[in-house]
Structure formats: structure tokens, C-alpha cells
C-alpha positions as CSV (number, residue, x, y, z in Angstrom):
1,M,134.6,55.9,-36.1
2,R,130.9,55.7,-36.0
3,G,129.5,54.9,-32.6
4,I,126.3,53.2,-34.0
5,V,126.0,50.6,-36.8
6,H,122.3,49.9,-37.5
7,T,121.5,46.7,-39.2
8,A,119.0,46.2,-42.0
9,F,116.6,44.6,-39.5
10,D,116.3,47.8,-37.5
11,F,114.1,49.3,-40.3
12,K,111.2,46.9,-40.7
13,V,108.3,49.3,-39.9
14,N,107.8,53.0,-40.5
15,N,106.0,54.9,-37.7
16,P,107.3,58.5,-37.9
17,G,105.7,59.7,-34.6
18,V,105.9,63.3,-35.9
19,P,102.7,65.5,-35.6
20,A,101.2,67.8,-38.2
21,L,102.4,65.9,-41.2
22,N,100.8,66.3,-44.6
23,S,99.6,63.2,-46.5
24,L,100.4,62.5,-50.1
25,G,98.2,59.4,-50.2
26,T,98.8,55.7,-49.7
27,I,100.7,53.2,-51.8
28,V,100.0,49.4,-51.7
29,T,103.3,47.7,-52.6
30,P,103.4,44.4,-54.5
31,S,103.9,42.6,-51.1
32,G,100.5,43.9,-49.9
33,V,101.7,46.4,-47.4
34,T,99.8,49.7,-47.4
35,T,102.0,52.7,-46.6
36,E,101.1,56.4,-46.3
37,I,103.5,58.9,-47.7
38,L,103.8,62.0,-45.6
39,Y,105.8,65.2,-45.7
40,I,106.5,68.4,-43.8
41,E,107.5,71.7,-45.2
42,Q,110.5,73.4,-43.6
43,P,112.5,76.6,-44.5
44,E,115.2,74.5,-46.1
45,G,112.7,72.3,-48.0
46,A,110.5,69.3,-47.6
47,R,111.2,66.2,-45.5
48,F,109.4,63.0,-46.4
49,Y,108.2,60.3,-43.9
50,L,106.5,56.9,-44.3
51,H,103.8,55.3,-42.2
52,D,102.9,51.7,-42.6
53,V,99.1,51.3,-42.1
54,L,99.0,48.2,-39.9
55,N,96.7,46.8,-37.3
56,Y,99.5,45.2,-35.2
57,P,102.6,47.5,-35.8
58,E,104.0,46.6,-32.4
59,Y,104.2,42.9,-33.4
60,M,105.7,43.8,-36.8
61,E,108.5,45.7,-35.1
62,C,109.4,42.5,-33.3
63,L,109.2,40.2,-36.3
64,D,112.3,37.9,-36.2
65,M,113.3,38.3,-39.9
66,P,116.6,36.4,-39.6
67,R,114.6,33.4,-38.3
68,I,112.3,33.5,-41.4
69,I,115.3,33.8,-43.7
70,E,116.8,30.7,-42.0
71,W,113.6,28.8,-42.7
72,L,113.5,29.8,-46.3
73,S,117.2,28.9,-46.7
74,S,116.4,25.5,-45.1
75,G,113.7,24.6,-47.7
76,L,110.5,26.4,-46.5
77,T,108.7,27.9,-49.6
78,W,106.6,31.0,-49.7
79,G,103.7,28.8,-51.0
80,R,103.9,26.6,-47.9
81,L,104.1,29.6,-45.6
82,E,101.1,31.2,-47.2
83,K,99.1,28.0,-47.0
84,N,100.1,27.6,-43.3
85,P,100.3,31.2,-42.2
86,R,100.4,30.3,-38.5
87,L,103.9,29.1,-39.0
88,I,105.1,32.7,-38.9
89,L,103.8,33.0,-35.3
90,K,107.1,31.2,-34.3
91,A,108.9,34.4,-35.4
92,L,106.7,36.7,-33.4
93,P,106.4,37.5,-29.6
94,R,103.8,35.4,-27.7
95,V,100.3,36.4,-28.7
96,P,97.7,36.9,-26.0
97,K,94.0,36.0,-26.4
98,G,91.9,38.5,-28.3
99,V,94.3,39.1,-31.1
100,D,93.0,38.4,-34.6
101,L,95.5,35.7,-35.7
102,S,94.4,35.7,-39.3
103,L,95.0,39.4,-39.6
104,L,98.2,39.3,-37.6
105,T,99.8,36.5,-39.6
106,S,98.7,38.1,-43.0
107,E,100.4,41.3,-41.9
108,A,103.5,39.5,-40.8
109,I,103.8,37.6,-44.1
110,A,103.4,40.8,-46.1
111,I,106.1,42.6,-44.0
112,A,108.4,39.6,-44.4
113,R,107.8,39.4,-48.1
114,R,108.5,43.1,-48.5
115,F,111.8,42.7,-46.7
116,I,112.9,39.5,-48.4
117,M,111.6,40.0,-51.9
118,E,111.5,43.8,-52.3
119,Y,113.4,46.8,-50.7
120,S,111.9,46.8,-47.2
121,V,110.8,50.2,-45.9
122,I,111.8,52.2,-49.0
123,T,109.6,50.0,-51.3
124,P,106.6,52.3,-51.1
125,L,108.6,55.2,-52.4
126,L,110.1,53.1,-55.2
127,A,106.6,52.0,-56.2
128,W,105.2,55.5,-56.2
129,D,104.6,57.1,-59.6
130,E,105.4,60.6,-58.3
131,L,108.9,59.6,-57.5
132,Q,111.6,60.7,-60.0
133,D,114.8,59.7,-58.2
134,L,115.8,58.2,-54.9
135,V,119.4,57.9,-53.7
136,I,120.9,56.2,-50.7
137,D,124.2,57.7,-49.7
138,A,126.7,56.5,-47.1
139,P,125.2,56.4,-43.6
140,G,125.3,59.5,-41.4
141,V,127.4,59.8,-38.2
142,D,124.5,58.4,-36.2
143,G,124.5,55.3,-38.3
144,E,121.1,56.0,-39.8
145,P,120.5,55.8,-43.6
146,M,120.9,58.9,-45.7
147,V,118.0,58.7,-48.1
148,F,117.0,61.6,-50.5
149,A,114.2,61.8,-53.0
150,R,113.3,64.0,-55.9
151,V,109.6,64.1,-56.3
152,R,107.2,65.7,-58.8
153,G,105.7,68.8,-57.4
154,F,108.6,69.5,-55.1
155,G,111.1,71.0,-57.6
156,D,114.3,69.5,-58.8
157,A,115.9,69.4,-55.3
158,Y,116.6,66.2,-53.5
159,H,114.7,66.2,-50.2
160,P,115.6,64.0,-47.2
161,V,113.5,60.9,-46.4
162,V,113.5,60.1,-42.7
163,I,113.9,56.3,-42.2
164,M,113.8,55.7,-38.5
165,P,115.1,52.6,-36.8
166,N,112.7,50.8,-34.5
167,K,113.0,48.4,-31.6
168,C,110.8,45.7,-30.3
169,Q,108.8,47.4,-27.5
170,L,106.7,44.4,-26.3
171,E,107.5,43.3,-22.7
172,N,106.6,39.7,-23.4
173,E,108.7,39.5,-26.6
174,G,110.1,36.1,-25.5
175,R,112.3,35.4,-28.6
176,K,114.5,38.4,-29.2
177,P,115.3,39.1,-32.9
178,R,118.9,38.3,-33.8
179,L,121.3,39.9,-36.2
180,L,121.9,38.2,-39.5
181,T,125.7,38.4,-40.0
182,S,127.5,38.6,-43.3
183,D,129.6,35.8,-44.7
184,V,132.7,37.9,-44.7
185,G,134.1,40.7,-42.6
186,G,134.3,38.8,-39.3
187,G,130.6,38.5,-38.8
188,E,129.8,42.1,-39.1
189,P,126.0,42.9,-39.2
190,V,124.5,43.6,-42.6
191,T,123.9,47.4,-42.8
192,F,120.9,49.0,-44.5
193,N,123.0,50.1,-47.4
194,A,124.6,46.7,-47.9
195,Y,121.1,45.1,-47.7
196,I,119.8,47.5,-50.5
197,I,122.7,46.7,-52.7
198,N,122.1,43.0,-52.2
199,K,118.4,43.3,-53.0
200,A,119.0,45.4,-56.1
201,S,121.6,42.9,-57.3
202,E,119.2,40.0,-56.7
203,R,116.2,41.6,-58.3
204,T,118.1,42.8,-61.4
205,R,120.3,39.8,-61.7
206,T,123.3,42.1,-61.7
207,P,125.8,41.0,-59.0
208,V,127.9,43.7,-57.4
209,T,130.9,42.3,-55.8
210,A,134.5,43.2,-54.9
211,F,135.4,41.8,-58.4
212,N,132.7,44.0,-60.1
213,P,132.0,46.8,-57.6
214,R,129.6,48.7,-59.9
215,G,126.4,47.9,-61.7
216,M,123.6,49.5,-63.7
217,A,120.4,47.6,-64.4
218,T,116.7,47.7,-64.6
219,D,114.1,46.5,-62.0
220,G,111.2,45.8,-64.4
221,E,108.6,45.2,-61.7
222,L,109.0,48.6,-60.1
223,R,110.1,50.3,-63.3
224,L,113.5,51.5,-61.9
225,R,116.9,52.1,-63.3
226,V,119.3,51.1,-60.6
227,T,122.9,52.3,-60.3
228,M,125.0,50.6,-57.6
229,H,128.5,51.2,-56.3
230,A,130.3,49.2,-53.6
231,E,133.8,49.0,-52.2
232,P,136.5,49.7,-53.3
233,V,134.9,52.2,-55.7
234,S,132.7,53.7,-53.0
235,G,130.8,52.8,-49.9
236,Y,127.5,51.0,-50.5
237,V,125.5,53.7,-52.4
238,V,122.6,53.2,-54.7
239,A,120.6,55.5,-57.0
240,F,117.2,54.7,-58.4
241,R,115.6,56.5,-61.4
242,K,111.9,56.0,-61.7
243,H,110.6,55.3,-65.2
244,P,107.1,56.5,-66.2
245,S,104.2,54.2,-65.7
246,K,102.6,55.2,-69.0
247,P,104.2,55.7,-72.4
248,W,105.0,59.3,-73.3
249,H,103.6,60.9,-76.4
250,L,103.4,64.5,-77.6
251,G,99.9,65.0,-76.3
252,R,101.0,64.2,-72.8
253,L,103.8,66.7,-73.0
254,I,101.5,69.4,-74.4
255,A,99.1,68.8,-71.5
256,G,102.0,69.2,-69.0
257,G,103.2,72.5,-70.6
258,S,106.5,71.0,-71.9
259,I,105.8,71.9,-75.6
260,N,103.1,73.7,-77.5
261,V,100.9,72.2,-80.2
262,E,102.6,74.1,-83.1
263,T,106.1,73.1,-82.2
264,A,105.1,69.5,-81.4
265,G,103.4,69.0,-84.7
266,K,106.2,70.6,-86.8
267,L,108.9,68.5,-85.0
268,L,106.8,65.4,-85.7
269,L,106.4,66.2,-89.4
270,A,109.9,67.4,-90.1
271,S,111.4,64.4,-88.4
272,L,109.2,62.2,-90.6
273,G,110.5,64.0,-93.7
274,V,107.2,65.8,-94.6
275,K,107.4,68.9,-96.8
276,P,107.6,71.8,-96.3
277,Y,108.9,71.3,-92.7
278,S,111.6,69.2,-94.2
279,R,112.5,71.1,-97.3
280,D,114.0,68.2,-99.3
281,G,111.5,65.6,-98.1
282,E,114.2,63.7,-96.2
283,P,113.7,62.7,-92.6
284,R,115.3,65.3,-90.3
285,G,117.2,63.9,-87.3
286,V,116.3,65.6,-84.0
287,L,118.9,66.0,-81.3
288,V,117.5,67.1,-77.9
289,Y,119.9,68.7,-75.5
290,G,119.9,70.2,-72.1
291,P,121.0,69.6,-68.5
292,M,120.5,66.5,-66.5
293,G,116.8,65.9,-65.7
294,S,115.5,68.4,-68.1
295,G,113.2,66.0,-70.0
296,K,115.4,65.1,-72.9
297,T,114.6,61.3,-73.0
298,T,111.0,62.1,-72.4
299,L,110.7,64.2,-75.5
300,T,112.7,61.6,-77.5
301,S,110.2,58.9,-76.4
302,A,107.2,61.2,-77.0
303,I,108.1,61.9,-80.6
304,M,108.6,58.2,-81.3
305,N,105.2,57.2,-79.8
306,T,103.4,59.8,-81.9
307,Y,104.6,58.5,-85.2
308,P,102.2,56.7,-87.5
309,P,101.7,53.2,-86.1
310,W,102.6,51.5,-89.4
311,V,106.1,53.3,-89.5
312,R,108.7,50.9,-88.0
313,V,110.7,52.4,-85.2
314,V,113.6,50.8,-83.3
315,A,114.6,52.1,-79.9
316,V,118.2,51.5,-78.7
317,Q,118.9,52.0,-75.0
318,D,121.4,51.2,-72.3
319,V,118.8,51.3,-69.6
320,D,115.1,50.4,-69.8
321,E,113.7,53.9,-70.3
322,F,111.6,53.7,-73.5
323,R,107.9,52.6,-73.1
324,V,106.5,52.0,-76.5
325,L,102.8,52.4,-77.2
326,P,101.0,49.2,-78.0
327,D,99.7,48.2,-81.4
328,R,102.5,49.5,-83.5
329,T,105.5,48.0,-85.3
330,Y,108.7,48.5,-83.2
331,A,111.7,46.8,-81.6
332,V,113.6,47.7,-78.5
333,L,117.3,46.8,-78.4
334,N,119.2,46.8,-75.1
335,T,122.9,47.1,-74.7
336,R,124.9,44.7,-72.5
337,A,127.9,45.5,-70.4
338,S,130.8,43.1,-70.2
339,T,130.7,41.1,-67.0
340,G,134.3,39.9,-67.1
341,L,133.1,36.3,-67.2
342,G,133.4,35.8,-70.9
343,A,130.3,37.8,-72.0
344,R,131.5,40.7,-74.2
345,A,129.8,44.1,-74.2
346,I,127.1,44.9,-76.8
347,T,127.2,48.6,-77.6
348,K,124.7,51.1,-78.8
349,A,126.7,51.6,-82.0
350,E,126.3,47.9,-82.8
351,L,122.6,48.0,-82.1
352,I,122.1,51.1,-84.2
353,A,123.8,49.2,-87.1
354,D,121.6,46.2,-86.4
355,A,118.5,48.5,-86.4
356,M,119.3,49.8,-89.9
357,R,119.8,46.3,-91.2
358,T,116.5,45.0,-89.8
359,G,113.9,47.3,-91.3
360,A,114.1,50.3,-89.0
361,Q,112.9,53.5,-90.7
362,F,113.6,55.6,-87.6
363,V,116.2,55.0,-84.9
364,F,115.7,56.4,-81.4
365,V,118.6,56.3,-79.0
366,N,118.0,57.2,-75.3
367,E,121.3,59.1,-75.0
368,I,124.5,59.6,-76.9
369,L,127.4,59.0,-74.5
370,S,130.4,57.7,-76.5
371,P,132.1,58.4,-79.8
372,G,130.7,55.2,-81.1
373,D,127.1,56.2,-80.2
374,A,127.5,59.6,-81.9
375,R,129.0,58.3,-85.1
376,A,126.5,55.5,-85.5
377,W,123.5,57.7,-84.9
378,V,124.7,60.5,-87.1
379,R,125.4,57.9,-89.8
380,A,121.8,56.6,-89.5
381,V,120.1,60.0,-89.7
382,T,122.2,61.2,-92.6
383,S,121.7,58.1,-94.7
384,G,118.0,58.0,-95.3
385,H,116.9,56.9,-91.9
386,G,115.3,59.3,-89.4
387,G,115.6,59.3,-85.7
388,V,115.8,61.2,-82.5
389,S,118.4,61.1,-79.7
390,N,119.6,63.4,-76.9
391,L,122.9,64.7,-75.6
392,H,123.9,66.5,-72.4
393,A,124.7,70.1,-73.2
394,G,123.8,73.5,-71.9
395,S,123.8,75.5,-75.2
396,L,123.9,75.1,-78.9
397,E,127.6,76.0,-78.9
398,E,128.3,73.4,-76.2
399,L,126.2,70.8,-78.2
400,I,128.4,71.4,-81.3
401,D,131.6,71.2,-79.2
402,R,130.5,67.9,-77.6
403,L,129.7,66.4,-80.9
404,E,133.2,67.4,-82.2
405,R,134.8,65.9,-79.0
406,L,132.8,62.7,-79.7
407,G,134.5,62.5,-83.1
408,I,131.8,64.1,-85.4
409,R,133.7,66.1,-88.0
410,G,132.0,69.2,-89.3
411,A,129.5,69.1,-86.4
412,S,128.7,72.8,-86.9
413,H,127.8,72.2,-90.6
414,L,125.8,69.1,-89.6
415,V,123.6,71.0,-87.1
416,S,123.2,74.1,-89.3
417,E,122.3,72.1,-92.4
418,F,120.6,68.8,-91.4
419,I,119.8,68.3,-87.7
420,I,117.0,70.0,-85.7
421,A,118.5,70.9,-82.3
422,V,116.0,71.2,-79.5
423,R,116.9,72.7,-76.1
424,M,115.1,71.5,-72.9
425,E,115.2,73.2,-69.5
426,N,113.0,72.3,-66.5
427,K,111.0,69.8,-68.6
428,R,110.2,72.4,-71.2
429,V,111.2,73.1,-74.8
430,V,112.8,76.5,-74.7
431,E,114.5,76.8,-78.1
432,V,114.3,75.0,-81.4
433,H,117.2,75.5,-84.0
434,T,115.9,74.7,-87.4
435,P,118.6,73.8,-89.9
436,A,118.7,75.1,-93.5
437,R,116.9,72.0,-94.7
438,A,114.0,72.5,-92.4
439,D,111.3,75.2,-92.4
440,F,108.9,75.8,-89.5
441,T,107.3,79.0,-90.9
442,R,104.3,77.2,-92.5
443,P,101.3,76.9,-90.1
444,L,100.5,73.5,-88.8
445,P,97.5,71.9,-90.6
446,S,94.3,71.8,-88.6
447,V,94.1,68.0,-88.7
448,F,97.3,67.8,-86.7
449,S,96.6,70.8,-84.4
450,G,93.1,69.5,-83.7
451,F,94.1,65.9,-82.9
452,L,97.2,66.9,-80.8
453,S,95.0,69.3,-78.8
454,E,92.4,66.6,-78.2
455,L,95.2,64.1,-77.3
456,S,96.5,66.5,-74.7
457,S,93.0,66.6,-73.1
458,N,92.7,62.8,-73.3
459,P,96.3,61.5,-73.0
460,D,95.2,57.9,-72.3
461,D,93.1,57.6,-75.4
462,Y,95.9,56.3,-77.7
463,S,93.4,55.7,-80.5
464,L,93.6,59.4,-81.2
465,I,97.1,58.9,-82.6
466,R,95.9,56.2,-85.0
467,R,92.9,58.3,-86.0
468,M,95.0,61.4,-86.6
469,W,97.2,59.5,-89.1
470,A,94.2,57.8,-90.7
471,E,92.8,61.3,-91.4
472,A,96.1,62.4,-92.8
473,R,97.3,59.2,-94.4
474,C,98.1,61.0,-97.6
475,V,100.8,63.1,-95.8
476,I,103.0,60.1,-95.3
477,D,102.1,58.6,-98.7
478,T,103.0,61.7,-100.6
479,G,105.6,63.2,-98.2
480,S,103.9,66.6,-98.2
481,I,101.1,68.4,-96.4
482,E,99.9,69.8,-99.8
483,C,97.6,66.8,-100.2
484,L,95.5,68.0,-97.4
485,S,94.5,71.1,-99.3
486,E,93.5,68.9,-102.2
487,G,91.0,67.0,-100.0
488,V,92.9,63.7,-100.3
489,S,92.5,61.4,-97.3
490,I,92.7,57.7,-96.5
491,K,89.1,57.3,-97.8
492,S,90.1,58.1,-101.3
493,M,93.6,56.6,-101.4
């Protein structure tokens, strides 16, 4: 039995009160709250803290959030509240003279908006581009949230995030904040974990209930993949995966040390079916493998985005991971899970088939998970279409074994003859297995090595990709790099 059950309303404001913390900068959340992200290094690893930058934090701690929720439930709109901000003073302790009411009410509205429309105190982390993953486990024995984050620059470990409960400290608080009780369970208070599940369900329009106690969806505003589990499958636990803010391309990966220019260029040309990197001039499928979090989907997306802009690509995904560069021909197709309410599932296999029937020259799949996924993607890349996908495996032998277990007959022959297998570890390409129908011994032409190097130095200049292919238009038109040595370019085509 836990002796303490904190409610969601105990975590409105972050004031760590810990000296000698290091700052990682500030985040302004969509609600308008500025929060400083802090950390401290300890022998067992980092610990993260949050500090809301407020002029009146003592009043924000006492903000009666249940009262505001009642107002909104009774017909008050955000528009009216923002036009008449002093209405929110009724949800605050009595304010003495000398307090800047305009500043106080604007801060209170921002804190309320963050709680009601976003994810309360963890919103700054979820809005932070350096975040990779954030998980909320079952509460600890002290009733406080168990939050862990995986952050760029701090290794692949999950480090604790300290979310401290707060209490109203003002002596003249007057109206004491009340607990908002749930509709079921005998009026038990809403815990922080249950609140996060509810917010994620609302924002992604993916209800998690006793009837459907699991859900996976995308929060588009904050670029998150959200995985939710509730009772009876588990306690209220949530995992957030942060999607990149900018589209990946091979230049960005080169800049980060994930791949070198030569390998990147040859993968690009072989997968497009350019001789001699593809011996027969057919597009070579690329299958990226490695452990979880090794950068497989990132490489898949980067290859797709570095293709010529006039080549049609279709991305198939079960979560919103692909960000496609603008000004190119593409489609993104998303699967749909069955809700049990009459809406049947739409699978990757079906969408891959759709892609091949709707003009896709290359099919990109964010991950192969099922026999249907595997068969459909292999069928696509061995029937004239190209494409890239990824699969969880630790070695080439394990990759072949997994393909066979997924129903791919002759997987060993497929990989040794047709498919380029790329192994990733710790966000780096560590091995490339070229099949018999690919050849990476020929040096990369200078037009590609030069542009890819320049792109790695200027990763936000997407025009470099278009200019690269304009300079080497003949490579796609002829299917060979030999035209470059003949001086053929777009200007003479």
C-alpha cells in the first residue's frame, strides 16, 4: 500500500530548489510558459530538473485548476478568458496592492493552458528538440512520478527527471485548491499518470479505456509518437518518442558522423539503380538493421530525402516518423489500427500494394514488423520498384533468420543476391553488405562527393540536393555514371 497518492494538481509549477545545477537553456512551450532545463551530473548518471521562469511562482502554485476546469465545462471559452483575463483572479489567492495584475493574470492563463491543453509540467521536455525519449512509469513508493528521459549528448541511458510536487505556501490563500475526482473508482483523485494518459488520449484522439487499454498515436503539434497502456494491461504508463524537427537527409547524417560521403553516395546511387553500383541497372533495395535506437529509421528517411526531387517516393508508416523534404513528389501513407468500433485495420502490406499501384517508383517503410510487411516490401523491391526499410536485428545472420521467420523464403539468397544490408550501431553505419548485383568498388564521382560534402556543411540548404541532381541529371536519365565522363549534363540533354 502506498502511503501517499499525489494528484495531478500537485505538479503545476517546477521550482527544483537544488543548488549548483547546470543549465541546458530555456524552452518556451506553445502555452507561453518559459521553462529552464537543468541537470546535475552524479556518479550513476545525470538527473534532470525543470524551472519555470515566472514572476509570481507563489501564486501559480496556488492556482485553483479544478475551478478553472469547472468554468470551462460550464461554457466559459478560452477566448472569453483571454479577453477578460481578470476572471482568473477568482482562481487565485487574494492579491495585495503592488502586484502587476496584467503580468499575474497572463502567467496564470499560460499555466492553466499548459495544464488543460498540453502535458502540464513535462511539456517543456516534450517540446525540446534534444529529447529523444521520455517515459512515465508507475509511481514510486512515495507516490511521486517516475519520469525518465533519453537526451542527445547524454548517451543512450534513461536518466531520471525530478518532478517535485508543490503546495500553496501563501498564508492568505483564502480559497484552497480542491481535488478534481474521477468519474469512476469511488471519487479517487486523478493521479499524475492518469492525467498524462488522459491528455495524450485527447490530443491524439486515441481513447485509452478499459475496453481498449492500449494505444499508439502521434501528437503532431509536439512531434511525438505516444504509446499508452492502462489497466488491466498495466498501470498508467506512457512512452513518448520525439520526432526530429527537421527532415533528415544524407548530408545531415554525414555532418553528424553517422556515415561517410563515399558510402552515402554509393548507397544513394545503388538504391536508385545506377550502374555500376547496381550491376544490372535495377534499383537495389536497402534493408537497414541494428538494435533499438541505433538510427535505422533515420537512415531510411535520409536516403529517401536525398533522392532526385522528380522521382516519386511513397512512405508507409505506422507512426508519424517520416518528415519529407518540401518541393518534391511524394505521398505519406499511414496505417490504422482497428478500434473495435467497426473500423477495420489498414495494414502496411495494403499500403505498400497501394503505393505500387499509384505511381510510386520507390517505397519506404519505417519498419518491418509482421510477415505481411516483409512479404509486401520484398515483393516491391524485387519487381522493379526500389525502396528502403529497416528491421530489428543484431547481425547479418540474425537479419536473415528474422526474414525467414517472417515468411521470406530463400532470405539468404535474397540478401546475398539482391538486397543491400546496412548495419547501424549507436547512430553510425558500421557495416555494409553488398549483394552480388551491387558493386561499391568504383569511386564516387566528384559531383556527388562535392555536393554531399557541401550539404553536410550546410544541412539546411535543401537547394543543394536539387542542384546536385541538376548537375548530374544524365545519371538518372541514362542509369549510369558513365555519362559524367562524357561531359553530358542537364544543359545538353
